[in-house]
N, C-alpha and C positions, 0 to 999 in steps of 0.2 A: 611798456605801458607808460604813458605820461603821468608825471606826478605834479601835484599842485601844493604849494606851501600856503597854509592857512594860519593866521594868527587871530586869537580871540582877544579883541580889544574892548569887548563889552564887560559889564560888571558881573555877569553870571556865566556859569559853565554852559558849554554847548556840546551836543553830541553830533559828531561828523563821522560818517562811515562806521557807525557802531562804536566809536571811541570817544571818550570824554576829553574835552579840551577845556582846561581851567582858564579863568580870566588871566590875561598877560602871557599865556603859554602859546607856543607855535609848533606846528608839526607838518610834515609832508604827508599827503594822502594820494592814493590812486585817483585819477580823474573820474573814474566811474563811480567812486564812493562819495564824491563831493557834490552837494546840492547845487543846482543851477545858479542860485543867487551868490554862491561863493566862487564860481568859475570865472576866469577872465572873459571879458566881453569880446566876442569875435568882431573883427573889422567888418562893418557892413559893406557888402559887395554892391548894393544898390547905389551907394554914394559914389563909388568909383566909376560906374558905368557912364553916367552923364559926362564926366570929365573926359573919358575915353572917346565918347561920341561927339564931343563938342567940335573938334576940328572937322569932322565929317559934316556936321550940321552947317558949319560956316562955309564949307566948300559948296554945299548945295544951295546956299543963298546966292551964289554967283550965276551968271548966265551960262548956258550950255557950252558956248565956245570957250569960256574960261575954265570950265570943269574938265573938259576932255584932256588937255595937256597934263593935268595932275594925276590922271588915272594910272599911268605906268609907275608912279612913285608909291602907290598904295599896296599894302600886303593883300594877299588873297582874302583873308578874313575881313579886312577893311572894305574890300570891294563888295563882299556879301552884305556887310552892314550898311554900306552906302546905298546899295540897291534896295534894301528893306526900308531905309529911311525915306528914300525917294518915292517908293511905292506907297508908303503910309502918308506922305505929305502931298507933294505937287504932282507926282506920277507923270512926269514929262517923258514922252515917248523918246525924244532925242537923247536924254540922259540915260534912260534904261537901255537903249540900243548901244550907246557908247560903252556902257559898263559891260554889256554882253559881248561887244566886239573885243574889249580888252581881255576878258576872260577867255574868249576863243583864241585870241592871239597868243596868250600865255600857254594854253593847252597845245596849240600848234607848235610852238617853240619847243615844248617839252617832248612832244612826239618826234619832232625832227632830231633833237639831241639824242633821244633814245635810239632812233633808227641809225643815226651816224655812229653811235657807239656799237650797236649790233653789227653794222657793216664792217667797222674797223676790226672787231673781234673775229669776224668771219674771214676777213682778208689776212689777218695774222695767222689764223689756223691754216688757210690755204697755202700761205708762203711756207709754213712749217712742213706741210704735207709735200710740197714741191721739193723742198730741201731734202727731206727724207728719201723721196723717190730718186732724186739725183745721186744721193749717197749710195743707194742700193745699186743703181746703174753703174756707178764708178767702181763699187766693190766687186761687182760681177766680173769686170775686166774681160780679157780675151778667152778665159776658160769657160765662160757661160755658154749654155746651149742656145740655139736659135730661139726656142720657145721662151726661155728665161729672159733673154735680151728683149724679145718682143713684148713680153708682159711688163718689164721694167720701163721700156720706152712708152708703152701705153699709159702706165701710171704717171710718168712724167708729163705726158701730153694732157692727161685729165687734170692733174694738179695745176699745170700752166694755164689751162682754160679757166679754171676756177679763179686763179689769181687775176687773169685778164678781165674776167667778168665782174670782179669785185673792185678792181682798180678804177677810181674815178677818172673820167676823161678830162684832160687839161685843155 
């Protein structure tokens, strides 16, 4: 629990959190026991927001052609804020479409990256499966029955087909 140091600088005793604090005396109290007037003032969030939005507001003062090249440099949250600012002010169709296109482009890139990662993992798994099937085939050697050899060759063929299907064409 957070503690707050209070010093009584006044001429009379004060009760803080059920404890007597004599003039000139100081003591730490649990934050929940300290009256609001003795707690440190929280930094007002409202003052920070306009400063954070100012670069976006300045960007929206530009023509559409000047805004579009800057969109890829903005964070996703900034794009949402930019859209809200544009809708609340000028509501230009071209700006809103450009913002939507940028959001779509980023989503598409993310999907493609995830798909590439998934395919890479599947290819690695198929290669491991092929390697294991080849090891089984090699381990069987000349002592294997015809059925064992056929099953092992079938497993190798299946694994090779998976690898071939997942390998990107060059």
